[in-house]
PyMOL Python script that loads the backbone (N, CA, C, O; Angstrom):
from pymol import cmd

cmd.read_pdbstr("""\
ATOM      1  N   MET A   1      62.073-151.235-237.038  1.00  0.00           N
ATOM      2  CA  MET A   1      61.937-149.475-236.627  1.00  0.00           C
ATOM      3  C   MET A   1      61.693-149.647-235.271  1.00  0.00           C
ATOM      4  O   MET A   1      61.968-148.661-234.587  1.00  0.00           O
ATOM      5  N   ILE A   2      61.239-150.651-234.666  1.00  0.00           N
ATOM      6  CA  ILE A   2      61.318-150.543-233.460  1.00  0.00           C
ATOM      7  C   ILE A   2      62.366-150.559-232.638  1.00  0.00           C
ATOM      8  O   ILE A   2      62.547-149.921-231.601  1.00  0.00           O
ATOM      9  N   SER A   3      63.220-151.541-233.323  1.00  0.00           N
ATOM     10  CA  SER A   3      64.636-151.474-232.663  1.00  0.00           C
ATOM     11  C   SER A   3      65.483-149.907-232.807  1.00  0.00           C
ATOM     12  O   SER A   3      66.161-149.415-231.904  1.00  0.00           O
ATOM     13  N   ILE A   4      65.271-149.347-234.045  1.00  0.00           N
ATOM     14  CA  ILE A   4      65.987-147.905-234.246  1.00  0.00           C
ATOM     15  C   ILE A   4      65.247-147.023-233.405  1.00  0.00           C
ATOM     16  O   ILE A   4      66.068-146.262-232.894  1.00  0.00           O
ATOM     17  N   VAL A   5      64.165-146.772-233.038  1.00  0.00           N
ATOM     18  CA  VAL A   5      63.583-145.976-231.919  1.00  0.00           C
ATOM     19  C   VAL A   5      63.952-146.446-230.530  1.00  0.00           C
ATOM     20  O   VAL A   5      64.243-145.736-229.568  1.00  0.00           O
ATOM     21  N   ASP A   6      63.916-147.234-230.567  1.00  0.00           N
ATOM     22  CA  ASP A   6      64.529-147.850-228.936  1.00  0.00           C
ATOM     23  C   ASP A   6      66.190-147.440-228.683  1.00  0.00           C
ATOM     24  O   ASP A   6      66.753-146.892-227.736  1.00  0.00           O
ATOM     25  N   ASP A   7      66.691-147.976-229.993  1.00  0.00           N
ATOM     26  CA  ASP A   7      68.163-147.343-229.700  1.00  0.00           C
ATOM     27  C   ASP A   7      68.253-145.859-229.728  1.00  0.00           C
ATOM     28  O   ASP A   7      69.072-145.252-229.038  1.00  0.00           O
ATOM     29  N   THR A   8      67.366-145.246-230.570  1.00  0.00           N
ATOM     30  CA  THR A   8      67.647-143.808-230.278  1.00  0.00           C
ATOM     31  C   THR A   8      67.477-143.261-228.743  1.00  0.00           C
ATOM     32  O   THR A   8      68.056-142.239-228.376  1.00  0.00           O
ATOM     33  N   TYR A   9      66.544-144.114-227.788  1.00  0.00           N
ATOM     34  CA  TYR A   9      65.785-143.663-226.620  1.00  0.00           C
ATOM     35  C   TYR A   9      66.968-144.109-225.908  1.00  0.00           C
ATOM     36  O   TYR A   9      67.302-143.159-225.199  1.00  0.00           O
ATOM     37  N   ASP A  10      67.849-145.172-225.723  1.00  0.00           N
ATOM     38  CA  ASP A  10      68.544-145.617-224.936  1.00  0.00           C
ATOM     39  C   ASP A  10      69.488-144.882-224.977  1.00  0.00           C
ATOM     40  O   ASP A  10      69.610-144.061-224.068  1.00  0.00           O
ATOM     41  N   SER A  11      70.541-144.941-226.128  1.00  0.00           N
ATOM     42  CA  SER A  11      71.747-144.303-226.809  1.00  0.00           C
ATOM     43  C   SER A  11      72.163-143.264-227.322  1.00  0.00           C
ATOM     44  O   SER A  11      73.304-142.808-227.246  1.00  0.00           O
ATOM     45  N   TYR A  12      71.297-142.854-227.849  1.00  0.00           N
ATOM     46  CA  TYR A  12      71.843-141.380-228.535  1.00  0.00           C
ATOM     47  C   TYR A  12      71.304-140.157-228.286  1.00  0.00           C
ATOM     48  O   TYR A  12      72.025-139.161-228.332  1.00  0.00           O
ATOM     49  N   GLY A  13      69.811-140.059-227.955  1.00  0.00           N
ATOM     50  CA  GLY A  13      69.309-138.678-227.810  1.00  0.00           C
ATOM     51  C   GLY A  13      69.440-138.177-226.549  1.00  0.00           C
ATOM     52  O   GLY A  13      69.670-138.977-225.641  1.00  0.00           O
ATOM     53  N   THR A  14      69.323-136.819-226.270  1.00  0.00           N
ATOM     54  CA  THR A  14      69.396-136.316-224.911  1.00  0.00           C
ATOM     55  C   THR A  14      67.914-135.793-224.406  1.00  0.00           C
ATOM     56  O   THR A  14      67.105-135.451-225.269  1.00  0.00           O
ATOM     57  N   THR A  15      67.638-135.744-223.320  1.00  0.00           N
ATOM     58  CA  THR A  15      66.270-135.769-222.588  1.00  0.00           C
ATOM     59  C   THR A  15      65.605-134.695-223.178  1.00  0.00           C
ATOM     60  O   THR A  15      64.387-134.868-223.230  1.00  0.00           O
ATOM     61  N   LYS A  16      66.025-133.598-223.660  1.00  0.00           N
ATOM     62  CA  LYS A  16      65.471-132.122-224.443  1.00  0.00           C
ATOM     63  C   LYS A  16      65.313-133.032-225.870  1.00  0.00           C
ATOM     64  O   LYS A  16      64.137-133.202-226.193  1.00  0.00           O
ATOM     65  N   GLU A  17      66.370-133.671-226.811  1.00  0.00           N
ATOM     66  CA  GLU A  17      65.645-134.255-228.302  1.00  0.00           C
ATOM     67  C   GLU A  17      64.627-135.437-227.899  1.00  0.00           C
ATOM     68  O   GLU A  17      63.734-135.751-228.685  1.00  0.00           O
ATOM     69  N   LEU A  18      64.733-135.888-227.037  1.00  0.00           N
ATOM     70  CA  LEU A  18      63.652-137.263-226.911  1.00  0.00           C
ATOM     71  C   LEU A  18      62.339-136.657-226.225  1.00  0.00           C
ATOM     72  O   LEU A  18      61.345-137.378-226.304  1.00  0.00           O
ATOM     73  N   THR A  19      62.199-135.467-225.581  1.00  0.00           N
ATOM     74  CA  THR A  19      60.898-134.829-225.392  1.00  0.00           C
ATOM     75  C   THR A  19      60.352-134.566-226.611  1.00  0.00           C
ATOM     76  O   THR A  19      59.215-134.985-226.833  1.00  0.00           O
ATOM     77  N   LYS A  20      61.050-133.840-227.599  1.00  0.00           N
ATOM     78  CA  LYS A  20      60.709-133.706-228.804  1.00  0.00           C
ATOM     79  C   LYS A  20      60.321-134.505-229.691  1.00  0.00           C
ATOM     80  O   LYS A  20      59.476-134.306-230.564  1.00  0.00           O
ATOM     81  N   ASP A  21      61.083-135.653-229.435  1.00  0.00           N
ATOM     82  CA  ASP A  21      60.707-136.939-230.413  1.00  0.00           C
ATOM     83  C   ASP A  21      59.411-137.344-229.785  1.00  0.00           C
ATOM     84  O   ASP A  21      58.463-137.018-230.499  1.00  0.00           O
ATOM     85  N   THR A  22      59.117-137.856-228.849  1.00  0.00           N
ATOM     86  CA  THR A  22      58.113-138.492-228.320  1.00  0.00           C
ATOM     87  C   THR A  22      56.777-137.313-228.773  1.00  0.00           C
ATOM     88  O   THR A  22      55.736-137.834-229.175  1.00  0.00           O
ATOM     89  N   ASP A  23      56.822-136.126-228.717  1.00  0.00           N
ATOM     90  CA  ASP A  23      56.037-135.003-228.691  1.00  0.00           C
ATOM     91  C   ASP A  23      55.746-135.443-230.545  1.00  0.00           C
ATOM     92  O   ASP A  23      54.618-135.725-230.951  1.00  0.00           O
ATOM     93  N   VAL A  24      56.572-135.427-231.158  1.00  0.00           N
ATOM     94  CA  VAL A  24      56.262-135.478-232.689  1.00  0.00           C
ATOM     95  C   VAL A  24      55.649-136.765-233.067  1.00  0.00           C
ATOM     96  O   VAL A  24      54.723-136.854-233.874  1.00  0.00           O
ATOM     97  N   ILE A  25      56.116-137.611-232.548  1.00  0.00           N
ATOM     98  CA  ILE A  25      55.862-139.048-232.747  1.00  0.00           C
ATOM     99  C   ILE A  25      54.332-139.203-232.679  1.00  0.00           C
ATOM    100  O   ILE A  25      53.693-139.830-233.524  1.00  0.00           O
ATOM    101  N   GLN A  26      53.767-138.560-231.565  1.00  0.00           N
ATOM    102  CA  GLN A  26      52.144-138.432-230.771  1.00  0.00           C
ATOM    103  C   GLN A  26      51.695-137.689-232.072  1.00  0.00           C
ATOM    104  O   GLN A  26      50.878-138.305-232.757  1.00  0.00           O
ATOM    105  N   LYS A  27      52.036-136.656-232.449  1.00  0.00           N
ATOM    106  CA  LYS A  27      51.124-135.764-233.230  1.00  0.00           C
ATOM    107  C   LYS A  27      50.985-136.259-234.777  1.00  0.00           C
ATOM    108  O   LYS A  27      50.155-135.902-235.612  1.00  0.00           O
ATOM    109  N   TRP A  28      52.214-137.332-234.918  1.00  0.00           N
ATOM    110  CA  TRP A  28      51.901-137.886-236.588  1.00  0.00           C
ATOM    111  C   TRP A  28      51.526-137.199-237.600  1.00  0.00           C
ATOM    112  O   TRP A  28      50.603-137.428-238.381  1.00  0.00           O
ATOM    113  N   ASP A  29      52.539-136.029-237.562  1.00  0.00           N
ATOM    114  CA  ASP A  29      52.073-134.980-238.860  1.00  0.00           C
ATOM    115  C   ASP A  29      53.626-134.804-239.367  1.00  0.00           C
ATOM    116  O   ASP A  29      54.461-134.528-238.506  1.00  0.00           O
ATOM    117  N   ILE A  30      54.008-134.941-240.612  1.00  0.00           N
ATOM    118  CA  ILE A  30      55.266-134.578-241.345  1.00  0.00           C
ATOM    119  C   ILE A  30      55.558-133.246-240.954  1.00  0.00           C
ATOM    120  O   ILE A  30      56.743-133.032-240.701  1.00  0.00           O
ATOM    121  N   LYS A  31      54.719-132.244-240.837  1.00  0.00           N
ATOM    122  CA  LYS A  31      54.840-131.011-240.844  1.00  0.00           C
ATOM    123  C   LYS A  31      55.771-130.517-239.376  1.00  0.00           C
ATOM    124  O   LYS A  31      56.355-129.437-239.282  1.00  0.00           O
ATOM    125  N   GLU A  32      55.736-131.494-238.400  1.00  0.00           N
ATOM    126  CA  GLU A  32      56.406-131.108-237.208  1.00  0.00           C
ATOM    127  C   GLU A  32      58.077-131.767-237.376  1.00  0.00           C
ATOM    128  O   GLU A  32      58.838-131.952-236.426  1.00  0.00           O
ATOM    129  N   ILE A  33      58.340-132.008-238.612  1.00  0.00           N
ATOM    130  CA  ILE A  33      59.589-132.924-238.559  1.00  0.00           C
ATOM    131  C   ILE A  33      60.824-131.776-238.282  1.00  0.00           C
ATOM    132  O   ILE A  33      61.939-132.039-237.833  1.00  0.00           O
ATOM    133  N   ASP A  34      60.316-130.444-238.672  1.00  0.00           N
ATOM    134  CA  ASP A  34      61.550-129.791-238.848  1.00  0.00           C
ATOM    135  C   ASP A  34      61.982-129.406-236.868  1.00  0.00           C
ATOM    136  O   ASP A  34      63.020-128.881-236.466  1.00  0.00           O
ATOM    137  N   ARG A  35      60.861-129.859-236.053  1.00  0.00           N
ATOM    138  CA  ARG A  35      61.476-129.659-234.428  1.00  0.00           C
ATOM    139  C   ARG A  35      62.438-130.527-234.002  1.00  0.00           C
ATOM    140  O   ARG A  35      62.925-130.335-232.888  1.00  0.00           O
ATOM    141  N   LEU A  36      62.884-131.631-234.802  1.00  0.00           N
ATOM    142  CA  LEU A  36      63.673-132.584-234.641  1.00  0.00           C
ATOM    143  C   LEU A  36      65.000-132.361-235.232  1.00  0.00           C
ATOM    144  O   LEU A  36      65.130-131.823-236.331  1.00  0.00           O
ATOM    145  N   PRO A  37      66.211-132.862-234.353  1.00  0.00           N
ATOM    146  CA  PRO A  37      67.431-132.822-235.011  1.00  0.00           C
ATOM    147  C   PRO A  37      67.881-133.514-236.389  1.00  0.00           C
ATOM    148  O   PRO A  37      67.077-134.280-236.918  1.00  0.00           O
ATOM    149  N   ASP A  38      69.061-133.295-236.965  1.00  0.00           N
ATOM    150  CA  ASP A  38      68.977-133.981-238.311  1.00  0.00           C
ATOM    151  C   ASP A  38      68.721-135.951-237.953  1.00  0.00           C
ATOM    152  O   ASP A  38      68.000-136.719-238.591  1.00  0.00           O
ATOM    153  N   TYR A  39      69.379-136.186-237.048  1.00  0.00           N
ATOM    154  CA  TYR A  39      69.654-137.520-237.001  1.00  0.00           C
ATOM    155  C   TYR A  39      68.339-138.193-236.795  1.00  0.00           C
ATOM    156  O   TYR A  39      68.200-139.300-237.314  1.00  0.00           O
ATOM    157  N   MET A  40      67.217-137.609-236.014  1.00  0.00           N
ATOM    158  CA  MET A  40      65.790-137.656-235.951  1.00  0.00           C
ATOM    159  C   MET A  40      64.847-137.671-236.928  1.00  0.00           C
ATOM    160  O   MET A  40      63.741-138.212-236.894  1.00  0.00           O
ATOM    161  N   LYS A  41      65.427-136.950-237.934  1.00  0.00           N
ATOM    162  CA  LYS A  41      64.502-136.638-239.089  1.00  0.00           C
ATOM    163  C   LYS A  41      64.317-137.915-239.648  1.00  0.00           C
ATOM    164  O   LYS A  41      63.199-138.425-239.574  1.00  0.00           O
ATOM    165  N   ILE A  42      65.347-138.573-240.255  1.00  0.00           N
ATOM    166  CA  ILE A  42      65.892-139.821-240.971  1.00  0.00           C
ATOM    167  C   ILE A  42      64.676-140.887-240.350  1.00  0.00           C
ATOM    168  O   ILE A  42      63.676-141.347-240.900  1.00  0.00           O
ATOM    169  N   SER A  43      65.161-141.046-239.111  1.00  0.00           N
ATOM    170  CA  SER A  43      64.167-142.412-238.623  1.00  0.00           C
ATOM    171  C   SER A  43      62.781-142.220-238.230  1.00  0.00           C
ATOM    172  O   SER A  43      62.013-143.139-237.947  1.00  0.00           O
ATOM    173  N   TYR A  44      62.400-140.553-238.225  1.00  0.00           N
ATOM    174  CA  TYR A  44      60.834-140.148-238.434  1.00  0.00           C
ATOM    175  C   TYR A  44      59.970-140.256-239.352  1.00  0.00           C
ATOM    176  O   TYR A  44      58.767-140.507-239.277  1.00  0.00           O
ATOM    177  N   LYS A  45      61.000-139.943-240.718  1.00  0.00           N
ATOM    178  CA  LYS A  45      60.141-140.105-242.009  1.00  0.00           C
ATOM    179  C   LYS A  45      60.216-141.529-242.417  1.00  0.00           C
ATOM    180  O   LYS A  45      59.537-142.007-243.326  1.00  0.00           O
ATOM    181  N   ALA A  46      61.013-142.136-241.755  1.00  0.00           N
ATOM    182  CA  ALA A  46      60.943-143.601-242.019  1.00  0.00           C
ATOM    183  C   ALA A  46      59.566-144.583-241.477  1.00  0.00           C
ATOM    184  O   ALA A  46      59.035-145.598-241.927  1.00  0.00           O
ATOM    185  N   LEU A  47      59.365-143.898-240.543  1.00  0.00           N
ATOM    186  CA  LEU A  47      58.238-144.334-239.627  1.00  0.00           C
ATOM    187  C   LEU A  47      57.039-143.914-240.034  1.00  0.00           C
ATOM    188  O   LEU A  47      56.043-144.633-239.953  1.00  0.00           O
ATOM    189  N   LEU A  48      57.021-142.758-240.491  1.00  0.00           N
ATOM    190  CA  LEU A  48      55.504-142.204-241.525  1.00  0.00           C
ATOM    191  C   LEU A  48      55.573-142.731-242.868  1.00  0.00           C
ATOM    192  O   LEU A  48      54.478-142.781-243.429  1.00  0.00           O
ATOM    193  N   ASP A  49      56.723-143.202-243.640  1.00  0.00           N
ATOM    194  CA  ASP A  49      56.439-143.949-244.881  1.00  0.00           C
ATOM    195  C   ASP A  49      56.087-145.187-244.517  1.00  0.00           C
ATOM    196  O   ASP A  49      55.180-145.681-245.187  1.00  0.00           O
ATOM    197  N   LEU A  50      56.675-146.029-243.392  1.00  0.00           N
ATOM    198  CA  LEU A  50      56.222-147.193-243.390  1.00  0.00           C
ATOM    199  C   LEU A  50      54.852-147.448-243.179  1.00  0.00           C
ATOM    200  O   LEU A  50      54.260-148.379-243.724  1.00  0.00           O
ATOM    201  N   TYR A  51      54.374-146.707-242.463  1.00  0.00           N
ATOM    202  CA  TYR A  51      52.718-146.823-241.810  1.00  0.00           C
ATOM    203  C   TYR A  51      52.045-146.166-243.056  1.00  0.00           C
ATOM    204  O   TYR A  51      50.816-146.172-243.117  1.00  0.00           O
ATOM    205  N   GLU A  52      52.836-145.562-244.121  1.00  0.00           N
ATOM    206  CA  GLU A  52      51.790-145.110-245.247  1.00  0.00           C
ATOM    207  C   GLU A  52      51.739-146.095-246.270  1.00  0.00           C
ATOM    208  O   GLU A  52      50.874-146.145-247.145  1.00  0.00           O
ATOM    209  N   ASP A  53      52.925-147.063-246.099  1.00  0.00           N
ATOM    210  CA  ASP A  53      52.726-148.129-246.948  1.00  0.00           C
ATOM    211  C   ASP A  53      51.988-149.084-246.551  1.00  0.00           C
ATOM    212  O   ASP A  53      51.114-149.456-247.333  1.00  0.00           O
ATOM    213  N   TYR A  54      52.106-149.733-245.291  1.00  0.00           N
ATOM    214  CA  TYR A  54      50.707-150.238-244.116  1.00  0.00           C
ATOM    215  C   TYR A  54      49.357-150.160-245.121  1.00  0.00           C
ATOM    216  O   TYR A  54      48.755-150.991-245.801  1.00  0.00           O
ATOM    217  N   GLU A  55      49.197-148.695-244.849  1.00  0.00           N
ATOM    218  CA  GLU A  55      47.805-148.084-245.227  1.00  0.00           C
ATOM    219  C   GLU A  55      47.422-148.522-246.639  1.00  0.00           C
ATOM    220  O   GLU A  55      46.468-149.256-246.897  1.00  0.00           O
ATOM    221  N   LYS A  56      48.100-148.098-247.349  1.00  0.00           N
ATOM    222  CA  LYS A  56      48.081-148.795-248.696  1.00  0.00           C
ATOM    223  C   LYS A  56      47.758-150.057-249.142  1.00  0.00           C
ATOM    224  O   LYS A  56      46.914-150.378-249.979  1.00  0.00           O
ATOM    225  N   GLU A  57      48.730-150.940-248.314  1.00  0.00           N
ATOM    226  CA  GLU A  57      48.389-152.492-248.599  1.00  0.00           C
ATOM    227  C   GLU A  57      47.321-152.728-247.974  1.00  0.00           C
ATOM    228  O   GLU A  57      46.623-153.665-248.358  1.00  0.00           O
ATOM    229  N   MET A  58      46.962-152.015-246.961  1.00  0.00           N
ATOM    230  CA  MET A  58      45.635-152.533-246.206  1.00  0.00           C
ATOM    231  C   MET A  58      44.315-152.195-246.993  1.00  0.00           C
ATOM    232  O   MET A  58      43.287-152.872-246.974  1.00  0.00           O
ATOM    233  N   SER A  59      44.558-150.854-247.792  1.00  0.00           N
ATOM    234  CA  SER A  59      43.302-150.463-248.494  1.00  0.00           C
ATOM    235  C   SER A  59      42.746-151.573-249.734  1.00  0.00           C
ATOM    236  O   SER A  59      41.578-151.819-250.039  1.00  0.00           O
ATOM    237  N   SER A  60      43.868-152.073-250.252  1.00  0.00           N
ATOM    238  CA  SER A  60      43.246-152.779-251.007  1.00  0.00           C
ATOM    239  C   SER A  60      42.706-154.110-250.526  1.00  0.00           C
ATOM    240  O   SER A  60      42.232-154.838-251.399  1.00  0.00           O
ATOM    241  N   ASN A  61      42.703-154.566-249.208  1.00  0.00           N
ATOM    242  CA  ASN A  61      41.672-155.268-248.922  1.00  0.00           C
ATOM    243  C   ASN A  61      40.360-154.882-247.983  1.00  0.00           C
ATOM    244  O   ASN A  61      39.559-155.631-247.424  1.00  0.00           O
ATOM    245  N   GLY A  62      40.428-153.606-248.014  1.00  0.00           N
ATOM    246  CA  GLY A  62      39.399-152.712-247.484  1.00  0.00           C
ATOM    247  C   GLY A  62      39.662-152.650-245.929  1.00  0.00           C
ATOM    248  O   GLY A  62      38.775-152.343-245.134  1.00  0.00           O
ATOM    249  N   LYS A  63      40.865-152.946-245.585  1.00  0.00           N
ATOM    250  CA  LYS A  63      40.916-152.607-243.864  1.00  0.00           C
ATOM    251  C   LYS A  63      42.392-151.524-243.487  1.00  0.00           C
ATOM    252  O   LYS A  63      43.216-151.630-242.579  1.00  0.00           O
ATOM    253  N   SER A  64      42.283-150.552-244.549  1.00  0.00           N
ATOM    254  CA  SER A  64      43.506-149.459-244.074  1.00  0.00           C
ATOM    255  C   SER A  64      42.600-148.731-242.448  1.00  0.00           C
ATOM    256  O   SER A  64      43.465-148.205-241.748  1.00  0.00           O
ATOM    257  N   HIS A  65      41.724-148.661-242.043  1.00  0.00           N
ATOM    258  CA  HIS A  65      41.206-148.309-240.929  1.00  0.00           C
ATOM    259  C   HIS A  65      41.971-148.822-240.023  1.00  0.00           C
ATOM    260  O   HIS A  65      42.210-148.079-239.072  1.00  0.00           O
ATOM    261  N   LEU A  66      42.628-150.293-240.006  1.00  0.00           N
ATOM    262  CA  LEU A  66      43.411-150.840-238.864  1.00  0.00           C
ATOM    263  C   LEU A  66      44.626-150.093-238.547  1.00  0.00           C
ATOM    264  O   LEU A  66      45.123-150.138-237.422  1.00  0.00           O
ATOM    265  N   VAL A  67      45.195-149.303-239.651  1.00  0.00           N
ATOM    266  CA  VAL A  67      46.339-148.652-239.392  1.00  0.00           C
ATOM    267  C   VAL A  67      46.159-147.690-238.374  1.00  0.00           C
ATOM    268  O   VAL A  67      47.006-147.444-237.515  1.00  0.00           O
ATOM    269  N   TYR A  68      44.857-147.047-238.488  1.00  0.00           N
ATOM    270  CA  TYR A  68      44.828-145.866-237.870  1.00  0.00           C
ATOM    271  C   TYR A  68      45.481-146.486-235.825  1.00  0.00           C
ATOM    272  O   TYR A  68      46.229-146.000-234.976  1.00  0.00           O
ATOM    273  N   TYR A  69      44.492-147.925-235.951  1.00  0.00           N
ATOM    274  CA  TYR A  69      44.810-148.381-234.310  1.00  0.00           C
ATOM    275  C   TYR A  69      46.426-148.672-234.081  1.00  0.00           C
ATOM    276  O   TYR A  69      46.968-148.642-232.976  1.00  0.00           O
ATOM    277  N   ALA A  70      46.937-148.891-235.041  1.00  0.00           N
ATOM    278  CA  ALA A  70      48.669-149.314-234.944  1.00  0.00           C
ATOM    279  C   ALA A  70      49.052-147.929-234.499  1.00  0.00           C
ATOM    280  O   ALA A  70      49.606-147.899-233.399  1.00  0.00           O
ATOM    281  N   LYS A  71      48.896-146.870-235.056  1.00  0.00           N
ATOM    282  CA  LYS A  71      49.178-145.361-235.078  1.00  0.00           C
ATOM    283  C   LYS A  71      49.301-145.413-233.140  1.00  0.00           C
ATOM    284  O   LYS A  71      49.538-144.382-232.509  1.00  0.00           O
TER     285      LYS A  71
END
""", "prot")
cmd.dss("prot")
cmd.show_as("cartoon", "prot")
cmd.util.cbc("prot")
cmd.orient("prot")
């Protein structure tokens, strides 16, 4: 996931798109996805899904609060 985000910033995104992407990631809200270009929506959704999976996995150990700090 880090590589995908990094490559997007290094090679694919325009300054305007990357500013939106940064803002959307900081808000960490699926409702913000429509602000992104189509190609960024895929990686943003994957990022949110990944952390949702982490949260589910950590909750079985009573440590789901740790995901908050990772975000």
